[in-house]
PyMOL Python script that loads the backbone (N, CA, C, O; Angstrom):
from pymol import cmd

cmd.read_pdbstr("""\
ATOM      1  N   MET A   1      99.491-196.420  -6.073  1.00  0.00           N
ATOM      2  CA  MET A   1     100.582-195.120  -5.988  1.00  0.00           C
ATOM      3  C   MET A   1     101.772-195.217  -7.300  1.00  0.00           C
ATOM      4  O   MET A   1     102.459-196.235  -7.218  1.00  0.00           O
ATOM      5  N   LYS A   2     101.978-194.648  -8.037  1.00  0.00           N
ATOM      6  CA  LYS A   2     102.778-194.604  -9.344  1.00  0.00           C
ATOM      7  C   LYS A   2     104.552-194.070  -8.635  1.00  0.00           C
ATOM      8  O   LYS A   2     104.800-193.162  -7.843  1.00  0.00           O
ATOM      9  N   THR A   3     105.396-194.940  -9.231  1.00  0.00           N
ATOM     10  CA  THR A   3     106.729-194.823  -8.655  1.00  0.00           C
ATOM     11  C   THR A   3     107.131-193.611  -9.233  1.00  0.00           C
ATOM     12  O   THR A   3     106.532-193.176 -10.216  1.00  0.00           O
ATOM     13  N   PRO A   4     108.034-193.045  -8.756  1.00  0.00           N
ATOM     14  CA  PRO A   4     108.831-191.889  -9.541  1.00  0.00           C
ATOM     15  C   PRO A   4     109.489-192.375 -10.585  1.00  0.00           C
ATOM     16  O   PRO A   4     110.167-193.395 -10.457  1.00  0.00           O
ATOM     17  N   THR A   5     109.368-191.586 -12.017  1.00  0.00           N
ATOM     18  CA  THR A   5     110.380-191.857 -12.628  1.00  0.00           C
ATOM     19  C   THR A   5     111.593-191.310 -12.618  1.00  0.00           C
ATOM     20  O   THR A   5     111.843-190.334 -11.910  1.00  0.00           O
ATOM     21  N   PRO A   6     112.715-192.027 -13.611  1.00  0.00           N
ATOM     22  CA  PRO A   6     114.202-191.236 -13.281  1.00  0.00           C
ATOM     23  C   PRO A   6     114.081-190.169 -13.272  1.00  0.00           C
ATOM     24  O   PRO A   6     114.788-189.626 -12.423  1.00  0.00           O
ATOM     25  N   LEU A   7     113.485-189.524 -13.842  1.00  0.00           N
ATOM     26  CA  LEU A   7     113.791-188.292 -13.981  1.00  0.00           C
ATOM     27  C   LEU A   7     113.261-187.219 -12.862  1.00  0.00           C
ATOM     28  O   LEU A   7     113.912-186.196 -12.648  1.00  0.00           O
ATOM     29  N   VAL A   8     112.195-187.469 -12.245  1.00  0.00           N
ATOM     30  CA  VAL A   8     111.328-186.866 -11.123  1.00  0.00           C
ATOM     31  C   VAL A   8     112.789-187.131 -10.267  1.00  0.00           C
ATOM     32  O   VAL A   8     113.451-186.155  -9.915  1.00  0.00           O
ATOM     33  N   LYS A   9     113.257-188.581  -9.949  1.00  0.00           N
ATOM     34  CA  LYS A   9     114.438-188.826  -8.985  1.00  0.00           C
ATOM     35  C   LYS A   9     115.134-187.863  -8.989  1.00  0.00           C
ATOM     36  O   LYS A   9     115.203-187.148  -7.989  1.00  0.00           O
ATOM     37  N   VAL A  10     115.677-187.657  -9.873  1.00  0.00           N
ATOM     38  CA  VAL A  10     117.106-186.737 -10.304  1.00  0.00           C
ATOM     39  C   VAL A  10     116.586-185.201  -9.992  1.00  0.00           C
ATOM     40  O   VAL A  10     117.350-184.404  -9.448  1.00  0.00           O
ATOM     41  N   THR A  11     115.416-184.878 -10.319  1.00  0.00           N
ATOM     42  CA  THR A  11     115.413-183.428 -10.096  1.00  0.00           C
ATOM     43  C   THR A  11     114.578-183.563  -8.704  1.00  0.00           C
ATOM     44  O   THR A  11     114.479-182.393  -8.333  1.00  0.00           O
ATOM     45  N   ASN A  12     114.118-184.142  -8.025  1.00  0.00           N
ATOM     46  CA  ASN A  12     113.975-183.923  -6.369  1.00  0.00           C
ATOM     47  C   ASN A  12     115.748-184.156  -5.751  1.00  0.00           C
ATOM     48  O   ASN A  12     116.079-183.437  -4.808  1.00  0.00           O
ATOM     49  N   ALA A  13     116.643-185.010  -6.238  1.00  0.00           N
ATOM     50  CA  ALA A  13     117.962-185.018  -5.673  1.00  0.00           C
ATOM     51  C   ALA A  13     118.270-183.703  -6.114  1.00  0.00           C
ATOM     52  O   ALA A  13     119.031-183.134  -5.332  1.00  0.00           O
ATOM     53  N   LEU A  14     117.947-183.047  -7.075  1.00  0.00           N
ATOM     54  CA  LEU A  14     118.917-181.956  -7.504  1.00  0.00           C
ATOM     55  C   LEU A  14     118.207-180.728  -6.552  1.00  0.00           C
ATOM     56  O   LEU A  14     118.917-180.108  -5.760  1.00  0.00           O
ATOM     57  N   CYS A  15     116.946-180.463  -6.671  1.00  0.00           N
ATOM     58  CA  CYS A  15     116.189-179.553  -5.803  1.00  0.00           C
ATOM     59  C   CYS A  15     116.707-179.534  -4.274  1.00  0.00           C
ATOM     60  O   CYS A  15     117.097-178.514  -3.706  1.00  0.00           O
ATOM     61  N   ASP A  16     116.658-180.667  -3.768  1.00  0.00           N
ATOM     62  CA  ASP A  16     117.034-181.201  -2.327  1.00  0.00           C
ATOM     63  C   ASP A  16     118.715-180.293  -2.220  1.00  0.00           C
ATOM     64  O   ASP A  16     119.022-179.362  -1.475  1.00  0.00           O
ATOM     65  N   SER A  17     119.690-181.129  -3.450  1.00  0.00           N
ATOM     66  CA  SER A  17     121.313-179.961  -3.371  1.00  0.00           C
ATOM     67  C   SER A  17     120.753-178.945  -3.556  1.00  0.00           C
ATOM     68  O   SER A  17     120.226-178.754  -2.460  1.00  0.00           O
ATOM     69  N   PHE A  18     120.452-178.047  -4.243  1.00  0.00           N
ATOM     70  CA  PHE A  18     120.599-177.137  -4.192  1.00  0.00           C
ATOM     71  C   PHE A  18     119.978-176.022  -3.473  1.00  0.00           C
ATOM     72  O   PHE A  18     120.219-174.829  -3.659  1.00  0.00           O
ATOM     73  N   ALA A  19     118.840-176.722  -2.315  1.00  0.00           N
ATOM     74  CA  ALA A  19     118.820-175.859  -1.328  1.00  0.00           C
ATOM     75  C   ALA A  19     120.207-176.086  -0.516  1.00  0.00           C
ATOM     76  O   ALA A  19     120.874-175.052  -0.475  1.00  0.00           O
ATOM     77  N   ALA A  20     120.751-177.108   0.088  1.00  0.00           N
ATOM     78  CA  ALA A  20     121.957-176.973   0.531  1.00  0.00           C
ATOM     79  C   ALA A  20     122.736-176.179  -0.268  1.00  0.00           C
ATOM     80  O   ALA A  20     123.364-175.420   0.470  1.00  0.00           O
ATOM     81  N   ALA A  21     122.981-176.001  -1.343  1.00  0.00           N
ATOM     82  CA  ALA A  21     124.295-174.922  -1.854  1.00  0.00           C
ATOM     83  C   ALA A  21     123.743-173.491  -2.148  1.00  0.00           C
ATOM     84  O   ALA A  21     124.522-172.539  -2.203  1.00  0.00           O
ATOM     85  N   ALA A  22     122.622-173.363  -2.307  1.00  0.00           N
ATOM     86  CA  ALA A  22     121.644-171.911  -1.426  1.00  0.00           C
ATOM     87  C   ALA A  22     121.805-171.753   0.440  1.00  0.00           C
ATOM     88  O   ALA A  22     121.712-170.702   1.075  1.00  0.00           O
ATOM     89  N   ASP A  23     121.916-172.344   0.676  1.00  0.00           N
ATOM     90  CA  ASP A  23     122.144-172.417   2.192  1.00  0.00           C
ATOM     91  C   ASP A  23     123.855-171.642   2.384  1.00  0.00           C
ATOM     92  O   ASP A  23     124.024-170.513   2.847  1.00  0.00           O
ATOM     93  N   ALA A  24     124.877-172.482   1.949  1.00  0.00           N
ATOM     94  CA  ALA A  24     126.031-172.375   2.052  1.00  0.00           C
ATOM     95  C   ALA A  24     126.890-171.357   1.213  1.00  0.00           C
ATOM     96  O   ALA A  24     128.111-171.230   1.297  1.00  0.00           O
ATOM     97  N   LEU A  25     125.914-170.549   0.265  1.00  0.00           N
ATOM     98  CA  LEU A  25     125.773-169.735  -0.392  1.00  0.00           C
ATOM     99  C   LEU A  25     125.821-168.367   0.548  1.00  0.00           C
ATOM    100  O   LEU A  25     126.753-167.577   0.695  1.00  0.00           O
ATOM    101  N   SER A  26     124.588-168.362   1.090  1.00  0.00           N
ATOM    102  CA  SER A  26     124.110-167.631   1.726  1.00  0.00           C
ATOM    103  C   SER A  26     125.485-167.424   3.451  1.00  0.00           C
ATOM    104  O   SER A  26     125.964-166.472   4.067  1.00  0.00           O
ATOM    105  N   ARG A  27     125.529-168.182   3.493  1.00  0.00           N
ATOM    106  CA  ARG A  27     126.496-168.084   4.783  1.00  0.00           C
ATOM    107  C   ARG A  27     127.989-168.514   4.154  1.00  0.00           C
ATOM    108  O   ARG A  27     128.746-169.297   4.728  1.00  0.00           O
ATOM    109  N   ARG A  28     128.336-167.745   2.637  1.00  0.00           N
ATOM    110  CA  ARG A  28     129.486-166.965   1.975  1.00  0.00           C
ATOM    111  C   ARG A  28     130.664-168.591   2.370  1.00  0.00           C
ATOM    112  O   ARG A  28     131.746-168.571   2.956  1.00  0.00           O
ATOM    113  N   ARG A  29     130.022-169.655   1.866  1.00  0.00           N
ATOM    114  CA  ARG A  29     130.937-170.864   1.901  1.00  0.00           C
ATOM    115  C   ARG A  29     130.569-171.808   0.405  1.00  0.00           C
ATOM    116  O   ARG A  29     130.466-173.035   0.421  1.00  0.00           O
ATOM    117  N   ALA A  30     130.432-171.102  -0.628  1.00  0.00           N
ATOM    118  CA  ALA A  30     130.846-171.950  -2.039  1.00  0.00           C
ATOM    119  C   ALA A  30     131.523-172.797  -2.316  1.00  0.00           C
ATOM    120  O   ALA A  30     131.315-173.584  -3.239  1.00  0.00           O
ATOM    121  N   ARG A  31     132.770-172.801  -1.331  1.00  0.00           N
ATOM    122  CA  ARG A  31     133.739-173.848  -1.651  1.00  0.00           C
ATOM    123  C   ARG A  31     133.123-175.141  -1.163  1.00  0.00           C
ATOM    124  O   ARG A  31     133.474-176.215  -1.651  1.00  0.00           O
ATOM    125  N   ASP A  32     132.129-175.050  -0.124  1.00  0.00           N
ATOM    126  CA  ASP A  32     131.321-176.466   0.151  1.00  0.00           C
ATOM    127  C   ASP A  32     130.424-177.257  -0.718  1.00  0.00           C
ATOM    128  O   ASP A  32     129.863-178.336  -0.529  1.00  0.00           O
ATOM    129  N   ILE A  33     130.437-176.282  -1.916  1.00  0.00           N
ATOM    130  CA  ILE A  33     129.742-176.862  -3.101  1.00  0.00           C
ATOM    131  C   ILE A  33     130.191-177.818  -4.007  1.00  0.00           C
ATOM    132  O   ILE A  33     131.128-177.397  -4.686  1.00  0.00           O
ATOM    133  N   PRO A  34     129.854-178.938  -4.248  1.00  0.00           N
ATOM    134  CA  PRO A  34     130.670-179.678  -5.227  1.00  0.00           C
ATOM    135  C   PRO A  34     130.631-179.113  -6.309  1.00  0.00           C
ATOM    136  O   PRO A  34     129.674-178.438  -6.690  1.00  0.00           O
ATOM    137  N   GLU A  35     132.015-179.379  -7.162  1.00  0.00           N
ATOM    138  CA  GLU A  35     131.846-179.023  -8.272  1.00  0.00           C
ATOM    139  C   GLU A  35     130.897-179.147  -9.774  1.00  0.00           C
ATOM    140  O   GLU A  35     130.528-178.432 -10.705  1.00  0.00           O
ATOM    141  N   PRO A  36     130.786-180.728  -9.238  1.00  0.00           N
ATOM    142  CA  PRO A  36     129.865-181.049 -10.311  1.00  0.00           C
ATOM    143  C   PRO A  36     128.371-180.294 -10.339  1.00  0.00           C
ATOM    144  O   PRO A  36     127.804-179.805 -11.316  1.00  0.00           O
ATOM    145  N   ALA A  37     127.940-180.354  -9.018  1.00  0.00           N
ATOM    146  CA  ALA A  37     126.550-179.652  -8.949  1.00  0.00           C
ATOM    147  C   ALA A  37     126.621-178.092  -9.110  1.00  0.00           C
ATOM    148  O   ALA A  37     125.614-177.403  -8.945  1.00  0.00           O
ATOM    149  N   ILE A  38     127.940-177.511  -9.463  1.00  0.00           N
ATOM    150  CA  ILE A  38     127.837-175.880  -9.444  1.00  0.00           C
ATOM    151  C   ILE A  38     127.761-176.343 -10.774  1.00  0.00           C
ATOM    152  O   ILE A  38     126.872-175.583 -11.156  1.00  0.00           O
ATOM    153  N   ASP A  39     128.000-176.939 -11.636  1.00  0.00           N
ATOM    154  CA  ASP A  39     128.394-176.830 -12.961  1.00  0.00           C
ATOM    155  C   ASP A  39     126.560-177.214 -13.047  1.00  0.00           C
ATOM    156  O   ASP A  39     125.823-176.333 -13.489  1.00  0.00           O
ATOM    157  N   ASN A  40     126.000-178.470 -12.626  1.00  0.00           N
ATOM    158  CA  ASN A  40     124.390-178.366 -12.781  1.00  0.00           C
ATOM    159  C   ASN A  40     123.968-176.826 -12.823  1.00  0.00           C
ATOM    160  O   ASN A  40     124.120-176.202 -13.873  1.00  0.00           O
ATOM    161  N   PHE A  41     123.522-176.307 -11.867  1.00  0.00           N
ATOM    162  CA  PHE A  41     122.981-175.046 -11.061  1.00  0.00           C
ATOM    163  C   PHE A  41     123.184-174.354 -12.252  1.00  0.00           C
ATOM    164  O   PHE A  41     122.204-174.155 -12.970  1.00  0.00           O
ATOM    165  N   VAL A  42     124.507-173.870 -12.659  1.00  0.00           N
ATOM    166  CA  VAL A  42     124.740-172.749 -13.863  1.00  0.00           C
ATOM    167  C   VAL A  42     123.999-173.229 -15.108  1.00  0.00           C
ATOM    168  O   VAL A  42     123.153-172.527 -15.662  1.00  0.00           O
ATOM    169  N   ALA A  43     124.395-174.641 -15.599  1.00  0.00           N
ATOM    170  CA  ALA A  43     123.442-174.934 -16.545  1.00  0.00           C
ATOM    171  C   ALA A  43     122.203-175.057 -16.882  1.00  0.00           C
ATOM    172  O   ALA A  43     121.723-175.290 -17.992  1.00  0.00           O
ATOM    173  N   LEU A  44     121.512-174.829 -15.502  1.00  0.00           N
ATOM    174  CA  LEU A  44     119.962-174.510 -14.923  1.00  0.00           C
ATOM    175  C   LEU A  44     119.658-173.127 -15.263  1.00  0.00           C
ATOM    176  O   LEU A  44     118.552-172.764 -15.662  1.00  0.00           O
ATOM    177  N   ARG A  45     120.920-172.167 -15.055  1.00  0.00           N
ATOM    178  CA  ARG A  45     120.449-171.014 -14.770  1.00  0.00           C
ATOM    179  C   ARG A  45     119.885-170.369 -13.543  1.00  0.00           C
ATOM    180  O   ARG A  45     119.375-169.255 -13.417  1.00  0.00           O
ATOM    181  N   TRP A  46     120.159-171.637 -12.375  1.00  0.00           N
ATOM    182  CA  TRP A  46     119.459-171.476 -10.893  1.00  0.00           C
ATOM    183  C   TRP A  46     120.948-170.557 -10.561  1.00  0.00           C
ATOM    184  O   TRP A  46     120.755-169.601  -9.810  1.00  0.00           O
ATOM    185  N   LEU A  47     121.853-170.677 -10.860  1.00  0.00           N
ATOM    186  CA  LEU A  47     123.295-169.918 -10.241  1.00  0.00           C
ATOM    187  C   LEU A  47     124.182-169.158 -11.423  1.00  0.00           C
ATOM    188  O   LEU A  47     124.287-169.445 -12.616  1.00  0.00           O
ATOM    189  N   GLU A  48     124.727-168.177 -10.721  1.00  0.00           N
ATOM    190  CA  GLU A  48     125.218-167.623 -12.150  1.00  0.00           C
ATOM    191  C   GLU A  48     127.022-166.745 -11.632  1.00  0.00           C
ATOM    192  O   GLU A  48     127.071-165.897 -10.741  1.00  0.00           O
ATOM    193  N   TRP A  49     127.812-167.040 -12.128  1.00  0.00           N
ATOM    194  CA  TRP A  49     129.074-166.258 -12.012  1.00  0.00           C
ATOM    195  C   TRP A  49     128.934-165.033 -11.974  1.00  0.00           C
ATOM    196  O   TRP A  49     128.470-164.544 -13.004  1.00  0.00           O
ATOM    197  N   CYS A  50     129.205-164.234 -11.017  1.00  0.00           N
ATOM    198  CA  CYS A  50     129.280-162.768 -11.078  1.00  0.00           C
ATOM    199  C   CYS A  50     130.543-162.234 -10.341  1.00  0.00           C
ATOM    200  O   CYS A  50     130.702-162.280  -9.121  1.00  0.00           O
ATOM    201  N   GLY A  51     131.537-161.652 -11.367  1.00  0.00           N
ATOM    202  CA  GLY A  51     132.642-161.278 -10.750  1.00  0.00           C
ATOM    203  C   GLY A  51     133.666-162.318  -9.898  1.00  0.00           C
ATOM    204  O   GLY A  51     134.190-161.857  -8.884  1.00  0.00           O
ATOM    205  N   GLY A  52     133.906-163.447 -10.215  1.00  0.00           N
ATOM    206  CA  GLY A  52     134.310-164.443  -9.584  1.00  0.00           C
ATOM    207  C   GLY A  52     133.547-165.202  -8.486  1.00  0.00           C
ATOM    208  O   GLY A  52     133.906-166.239  -7.928  1.00  0.00           O
ATOM    209  N   ASN A  53     132.299-164.411  -8.257  1.00  0.00           N
ATOM    210  CA  ASN A  53     131.727-165.036  -7.243  1.00  0.00           C
ATOM    211  C   ASN A  53     130.425-165.474  -7.572  1.00  0.00           C
ATOM    212  O   ASN A  53     129.741-164.742  -8.286  1.00  0.00           O
ATOM    213  N   LEU A  54     129.838-166.862  -7.049  1.00  0.00           N
ATOM    214  CA  LEU A  54     128.671-167.627  -7.334  1.00  0.00           C
ATOM    215  C   LEU A  54     127.748-166.969  -6.710  1.00  0.00           C
ATOM    216  O   LEU A  54     127.839-166.706  -5.511  1.00  0.00           O
ATOM    217  N   ARG A  55     126.505-166.539  -7.633  1.00  0.00           N
ATOM    218  CA  ARG A  55     125.386-165.881  -6.616  1.00  0.00           C
ATOM    219  C   ARG A  55     123.693-166.625  -7.594  1.00  0.00           C
ATOM    220  O   ARG A  55     123.648-167.242  -8.658  1.00  0.00           O
ATOM    221  N   LEU A  56     123.057-166.393  -7.070  1.00  0.00           N
ATOM    222  CA  LEU A  56     121.184-166.993  -7.361  1.00  0.00           C
ATOM    223  C   LEU A  56     120.880-166.217  -8.336  1.00  0.00           C
ATOM    224  O   LEU A  56     120.885-164.991  -8.234  1.00  0.00           O
ATOM    225  N   THR A  57     120.613-166.788  -9.281  1.00  0.00           N
ATOM    226  CA  THR A  57     119.969-165.956  -9.949  1.00  0.00           C
ATOM    227  C   THR A  57     118.255-165.567  -9.906  1.00  0.00           C
ATOM    228  O   THR A  57     117.714-165.762  -8.818  1.00  0.00           O
ATOM    229  N   GLN A  58     117.543-165.127 -10.831  1.00  0.00           N
ATOM    230  CA  GLN A  58     116.159-165.200 -10.170  1.00  0.00           C
ATOM    231  C   GLN A  58     115.369-166.073 -10.615  1.00  0.00           C
ATOM    232  O   GLN A  58     114.180-166.176 -10.317  1.00  0.00           O
ATOM    233  N   VAL A  59     116.210-167.008 -11.632  1.00  0.00           N
ATOM    234  CA  VAL A  59     114.947-168.355 -11.555  1.00  0.00           C
ATOM    235  C   VAL A  59     115.136-169.393 -10.293  1.00  0.00           C
ATOM    236  O   VAL A  59     114.375-170.226  -9.800  1.00  0.00           O
ATOM    237  N   GLY A  60     116.652-168.930  -9.944  1.00  0.00           N
ATOM    238  CA  GLY A  60     117.431-169.756  -8.735  1.00  0.00           C
ATOM    239  C   GLY A  60     116.760-169.332  -7.273  1.00  0.00           C
ATOM    240  O   GLY A  60     116.527-170.049  -6.300  1.00  0.00           O
ATOM    241  N   GLU A  61     116.541-167.952  -7.462  1.00  0.00           N
ATOM    242  CA  GLU A  61     115.691-167.711  -6.291  1.00  0.00           C
ATOM    243  C   GLU A  61     113.898-168.527  -6.342  1.00  0.00           C
ATOM    244  O   GLU A  61     113.399-169.175  -5.422  1.00  0.00           O
ATOM    245  N   LEU A  62     113.375-168.276  -7.447  1.00  0.00           N
ATOM    246  CA  LEU A  62     112.053-168.927  -7.459  1.00  0.00           C
ATOM    247  C   LEU A  62     112.001-170.475  -6.950  1.00  0.00           C
ATOM    248  O   LEU A  62     111.145-170.923  -6.187  1.00  0.00           O
ATOM    249  N   VAL A  63     113.246-171.314  -7.607  1.00  0.00           N
ATOM    250  CA  VAL A  63     113.372-172.520  -7.372  1.00  0.00           C
ATOM    251  C   VAL A  63     113.502-172.412  -6.025  1.00  0.00           C
ATOM    252  O   VAL A  63     112.615-172.790  -5.259  1.00  0.00           O
ATOM    253  N   LEU A  64     114.625-171.884  -5.631  1.00  0.00           N
ATOM    254  CA  LEU A  64     114.566-172.309  -3.749  1.00  0.00           C
ATOM    255  C   LEU A  64     113.488-171.766  -3.444  1.00  0.00           C
ATOM    256  O   LEU A  64     113.256-172.551  -2.524  1.00  0.00           O
ATOM    257  N   MET A  65     112.298-170.837  -3.419  1.00  0.00           N
ATOM    258  CA  MET A  65     111.459-170.860  -2.906  1.00  0.00           C
ATOM    259  C   MET A  65     110.421-171.805  -2.738  1.00  0.00           C
ATOM    260  O   MET A  65     109.787-172.066  -1.716  1.00  0.00           O
ATOM    261  N   LYS A  66     110.313-172.376  -4.096  1.00  0.00           N
ATOM    262  CA  LYS A  66     109.237-173.693  -4.610  1.00  0.00           C
ATOM    263  C   LYS A  66     110.012-175.054  -3.269  1.00  0.00           C
ATOM    264  O   LYS A  66     109.383-175.668  -2.408  1.00  0.00           O
ATOM    265  N   VAL A  67     111.057-175.104  -3.485  1.00  0.00           N
ATOM    266  CA  VAL A  67     111.938-176.034  -2.728  1.00  0.00           C
ATOM    267  C   VAL A  67     111.881-176.040  -1.087  1.00  0.00           C
ATOM    268  O   VAL A  67     111.880-177.098  -0.457  1.00  0.00           O
ATOM    269  N   GLN A  68     111.841-174.921  -0.543  1.00  0.00           N
ATOM    270  CA  GLN A  68     111.554-174.597   0.383  1.00  0.00           C
ATOM    271  C   GLN A  68     109.999-174.820   1.109  1.00  0.00           C
ATOM    272  O   GLN A  68     109.744-175.221   2.245  1.00  0.00           O
ATOM    273  N   SER A  69     109.326-174.519   0.312  1.00  0.00           N
ATOM    274  CA  SER A  69     107.843-174.682   0.207  1.00  0.00           C
ATOM    275  C   SER A  69     107.459-175.958   0.406  1.00  0.00           C
ATOM    276  O   SER A  69     106.550-176.278   1.172  1.00  0.00           O
ATOM    277  N   ARG A  70     108.449-177.106  -0.590  1.00  0.00           N
ATOM    278  CA  ARG A  70     107.684-178.256  -0.848  1.00  0.00           C
ATOM    279  C   ARG A  70     108.261-179.146   1.076  1.00  0.00           C
ATOM    280  O   ARG A  70     107.696-179.999   1.760  1.00  0.00           O
ATOM    281  N   LEU A  71     109.739-178.270   1.304  1.00  0.00           N
ATOM    282  CA  LEU A  71     110.266-178.893   2.455  1.00  0.00           C
ATOM    283  C   LEU A  71     109.431-178.582   3.870  1.00  0.00           C
ATOM    284  O   LEU A  71     109.405-179.378   4.809  1.00  0.00           O
ATOM    285  N   VAL A  72     108.858-177.486   3.861  1.00  0.00           N
ATOM    286  CA  VAL A  72     107.800-177.088   5.098  1.00  0.00           C
ATOM    287  C   VAL A  72     106.801-178.081   5.126  1.00  0.00           C
ATOM    288  O   VAL A  72     106.400-178.807   6.035  1.00  0.00           O
ATOM    289  N   GLU A  73     106.402-177.933   3.645  1.00  0.00           N
ATOM    290  CA  GLU A  73     105.133-178.869   3.600  1.00  0.00           C
ATOM    291  C   GLU A  73     105.082-180.415   3.920  1.00  0.00           C
ATOM    292  O   GLU A  73     104.179-181.165   4.290  1.00  0.00           O
ATOM    293  N   ALA A  74     106.512-180.595   3.607  1.00  0.00           N
ATOM    294  CA  ALA A  74     106.514-182.270   4.202  1.00  0.00           C
ATOM    295  C   ALA A  74     107.294-182.908   5.617  1.00  0.00           C
ATOM    296  O   ALA A  74     107.566-184.067   5.932  1.00  0.00           O
ATOM    297  N   SER A  75     107.488-181.764   6.218  1.00  0.00           N
ATOM    298  CA  SER A  75     107.867-181.513   7.745  1.00  0.00           C
ATOM    299  C   SER A  75     106.720-181.611   8.172  1.00  0.00           C
ATOM    300  O   SER A  75     105.711-181.167   7.625  1.00  0.00           O
ATOM    301  N   PRO A  76     106.793-182.266   9.295  1.00  0.00           N
ATOM    302  CA  PRO A  76     105.645-182.819  10.522  1.00  0.00           C
ATOM    303  C   PRO A  76     105.650-181.693  11.079  1.00  0.00           C
ATOM    304  O   PRO A  76     106.634-180.962  11.199  1.00  0.00           O
ATOM    305  N   ALA A  77     104.137-181.400  11.598  1.00  0.00           N
ATOM    306  CA  ALA A  77     103.217-180.609  12.315  1.00  0.00           C
ATOM    307  C   ALA A  77     103.636-180.720  13.797  1.00  0.00           C
ATOM    308  O   ALA A  77     103.829-181.820  14.316  1.00  0.00           O
ATOM    309  N   PHE A  78     103.755-179.704  14.382  1.00  0.00           N
ATOM    310  CA  PHE A  78     104.438-179.533  16.205  1.00  0.00           C
ATOM    311  C   PHE A  78     102.814-179.329  16.983  1.00  0.00           C
ATOM    312  O   PHE A  78     102.727-179.177  18.202  1.00  0.00           O
TER     313      PHE A  78
END
""", "prot")
cmd.dss("prot")
cmd.show_as("cartoon", "prot")
cmd.util.cbc("prot")
cmd.orient("prot")
């Protein structure tokens, strides 16, 4: 079995933290998202500033759907 490359590890960690950030945004708790994470998500165009508020971009919505589907696939079946 291959070991993940550092880039894959960073990407997985970033995707996992993006799911938490999107959850915080949905609860109107953007202040709970660390500033470095916000900077990364904006640079990736997953989030954008709009009138002083953060929101998901279309790309961010697609990434979130993929992350959520990956989390569902990884969870144990009941």
